[in-house]
VMD Tcl script that draws the C-alpha trace (Angstrom):
set ca {
  {28.51 23.14 96.86}
  {32.25 23.11 96.16}
  {34.29 19.93 96.56}
  {36.56 21.67 99.08}
  {36.56 25.20 100.45}
  {39.51 27.51 100.93}
  {39.19 27.32 104.72}
  {39.03 23.52 104.64}
  {42.08 23.31 102.39}
  {44.08 25.74 104.52}
  {44.22 23.22 107.37}
  {46.21 20.79 105.22}
  {49.12 23.24 104.88}
  {49.94 23.96 108.52}
  {53.70 24.18 108.95}
  {54.50 24.32 105.23}
  {57.63 26.22 104.18}
  {57.26 29.63 102.54}
  {58.08 28.28 99.07}
  {55.06 25.96 99.10}
  {52.81 27.39 101.79}
  {49.13 28.27 101.55}
  {49.97 31.65 100.02}
  {51.46 29.67 97.10}
  {48.27 27.61 96.92}
  {46.11 30.73 96.78}
  {48.25 32.22 93.99}
  {48.01 28.97 92.03}
  {44.26 28.92 92.63}
  {43.83 32.44 91.24}
  {45.92 31.62 88.17}
  {44.20 28.27 87.65}
  {40.71 29.78 87.79}
  {41.80 32.50 85.35}
  {43.22 29.93 82.92}
  {40.22 27.62 83.32}
  {37.81 30.37 82.37}
  {39.93 31.43 79.41}
  {40.38 27.87 78.13}
  {36.87 26.57 78.82}
  {37.86 23.99 81.44}
  {35.83 22.60 84.33}
  {36.45 25.27 86.96}
  {35.25 23.13 89.88}
  {37.75 20.36 89.12}
  {40.55 22.89 88.59}
  {39.68 24.66 91.83}
  {39.72 21.48 93.94}
  {42.96 20.33 92.34}
  {44.64 23.69 92.96}
  {43.58 23.76 96.61}
  {44.85 20.23 97.30}
  {47.82 19.89 94.95}
  {50.60 20.34 97.55}
  {49.08 18.70 100.62}
  {51.93 16.16 100.71}
  {54.75 18.59 99.93}
  {55.77 19.16 103.56}
  {56.16 15.42 104.07}
  {58.42 15.06 101.03}
  {60.49 18.07 102.08}
  {60.89 16.72 105.61}
  {61.84 13.17 104.64}
  {63.36 13.58 101.19}
  {61.36 10.53 100.20}
  {58.49 9.91 97.81}
  {56.78 12.01 95.17}
  {54.54 14.64 96.73}
  {52.39 14.87 93.60}
  {51.50 11.16 93.69}
  {51.00 11.20 97.46}
  {48.82 14.31 97.29}
  {46.75 12.79 94.48}
  {45.99 9.71 96.57}
  {45.11 11.77 99.64}
  {42.95 14.19 97.69}
  {41.08 11.32 96.06}
  {40.34 9.82 99.47}
  {39.20 13.20 100.83}
  {36.82 13.77 97.94}
  {35.38 10.24 97.93}
  {34.71 10.61 101.67}
  {32.74 13.75 100.78}
  {30.65 11.71 98.33}
  {32.12 13.40 95.27}
  {31.35 11.35 92.16}
  {34.21 8.90 91.47}
  {34.84 10.24 87.97}
  {35.24 13.77 89.29}
  {37.47 12.65 92.16}
  {39.55 10.78 89.56}
  {39.83 13.95 87.47}
  {41.06 15.98 90.42}
  {43.52 13.28 91.43}
  {44.94 13.03 87.92}
  {45.49 16.78 87.75}
  {47.35 16.70 91.06}
  {49.43 13.66 90.09}
  {50.48 15.39 86.86}
  {51.41 18.83 88.23}
  {55.09 18.22 88.96}
  {57.76 19.74 86.68}
  {59.90 16.61 86.81}
  {57.01 14.25 87.45}
  {56.42 10.85 85.88}
  {52.75 11.48 85.04}
  {52.08 13.77 82.06}
  {48.86 15.82 82.16}
  {46.26 14.24 79.89}
  {43.20 16.43 80.48}
  {42.67 20.15 80.01}
  {42.16 20.55 83.74}
  {45.46 18.79 84.47}
  {47.27 20.97 81.95}
  {45.81 24.07 83.57}
  {46.93 23.07 87.07}
  {50.40 22.29 85.71}
  {50.53 25.68 83.99}
  {49.26 27.63 87.00}
  {51.72 25.94 89.34}
  {54.61 26.61 86.96}
  {53.62 30.24 86.41}
  {53.95 30.76 90.15}
  {57.59 29.66 89.91}
  {58.63 32.40 87.48}
  {58.48 36.18 87.22}
  {58.87 38.41 90.28}
  {57.21 35.84 92.53}
  {59.51 33.19 91.11}
  {62.58 35.21 92.05}
  {61.16 35.80 95.53}
  {60.39 32.10 96.04}
  {63.80 31.03 94.76}
  {65.51 33.28 97.28}
  {63.16 32.30 100.11}
  {64.16 28.68 99.58}
  {67.81 29.61 99.04}
  {67.88 31.61 102.27}
  {66.32 28.78 104.25}
  {69.13 26.53 102.99}
  {71.85 29.13 103.75}
  {72.90 29.27 100.11}
  {74.97 32.03 98.52}
  {73.25 34.86 96.65}
  {75.12 34.26 93.38}
  {77.39 31.71 91.78}
  {78.84 30.71 88.47}
  {76.76 27.99 86.80}
  {78.43 25.22 84.83}
  {77.29 25.12 81.18}
  {76.33 21.45 81.53}
  {74.41 21.88 84.81}
  {71.09 20.03 84.87}
  {68.14 19.96 87.22}
  {68.10 17.14 89.76}
  {66.24 16.28 92.94}
  {69.42 16.98 94.92}
  {69.46 20.74 94.53}
  {68.60 21.62 98.12}
  {72.19 21.86 99.29}
  {74.57 24.66 100.28}
  {76.24 24.75 96.88}
  {73.07 25.28 94.87}
  {71.88 28.89 94.44}
  {68.84 30.71 93.10}
  {71.01 31.64 90.11}
  {71.60 27.96 89.39}
  {67.90 27.25 89.90}
  {67.13 29.82 87.21}
  {69.70 28.32 84.85}
  {68.70 24.68 85.19}
  {64.95 24.93 85.75}
  {63.18 28.29 85.93}
  {64.49 29.49 82.56}
  {62.89 26.41 80.98}
  {59.43 26.76 82.49}
  {58.13 28.96 79.68}
  {58.78 26.13 77.21}
  {56.79 23.63 79.24}
  {53.39 25.29 79.69}
  {50.53 23.78 77.75}
  {47.83 26.39 77.21}
  {47.84 29.50 75.06}
  {46.63 31.60 77.99}
  {49.51 30.44 80.15}
  {52.07 31.06 77.42}
  {51.08 34.72 77.25}
  {51.66 35.12 80.98}
  {54.83 33.02 80.90}
  {56.43 35.15 78.19}
  {56.13 38.31 80.27}
  {57.20 36.65 83.52}
  {60.17 34.98 81.84}
  {61.37 38.29 80.43}
  {61.25 39.94 83.86}
  {63.09 37.08 85.51}
  {65.79 36.88 82.84}
  {66.38 40.63 83.14}
  {66.65 40.34 86.91}
  {69.31 37.63 86.85}
  {71.21 39.42 84.09}
  {71.29 42.60 86.18}
  {72.21 40.64 89.30}
  {75.27 39.20 87.57}
  {76.34 42.64 86.35}
  {75.96 44.11 89.84}
  {77.93 41.22 91.36}
  {80.74 41.97 88.91}
  {80.59 45.67 89.77}
  {79.60 46.67 86.25}
  {76.63 48.84 87.27}
}
mol new
graphics top color blue
foreach p $ca { graphics top sphere $p radius 0.5 }
foreach p [lrange $ca 0 end-1] q [lrange $ca 1 end] { graphics top cylinder $p $q radius 0.2 }
display resetview
């Protein structure tokens, strides 16, 4: 019996924005299971962590407070313990969730945590990464393109009218490939990064009327 089913997990994401909705969770789940099999990880722990990793994201987005990874880890741990999951396995799932954030304070220590981190980051790059960046940008009424300062850095204050998907690529998405942990994820990240870089390069040339 699985720790949590897809249908059970779906209920935790009601009202989530398109950038971090249950479709995102299902994509992360598919990637995480693929990586877990390739790397020899505990698939059950990876699966539970993937299904529950963003259950506190909507709260953080709505309030601008807290760290959704830490909040989700605590909630997931309580959910699993209530289902009589062995404490060590609930701990393993909670650690993976706590460590999945790109700018988080908890580094992934286990293979399962590294796989969840990698799967979540892979879903932020490539064609789906471009689509997600513009879904979020559109929701915030941001411009389609902008110049990006050479010294621009990623912060938690990027959800504003002056930030763009182009800036998101420059300060964060272009760096995701360097951050993945597993060999299997690096292979996927290389291809997705190349697509995304080519897209934003072409976008700039079209904006300038060059092609």
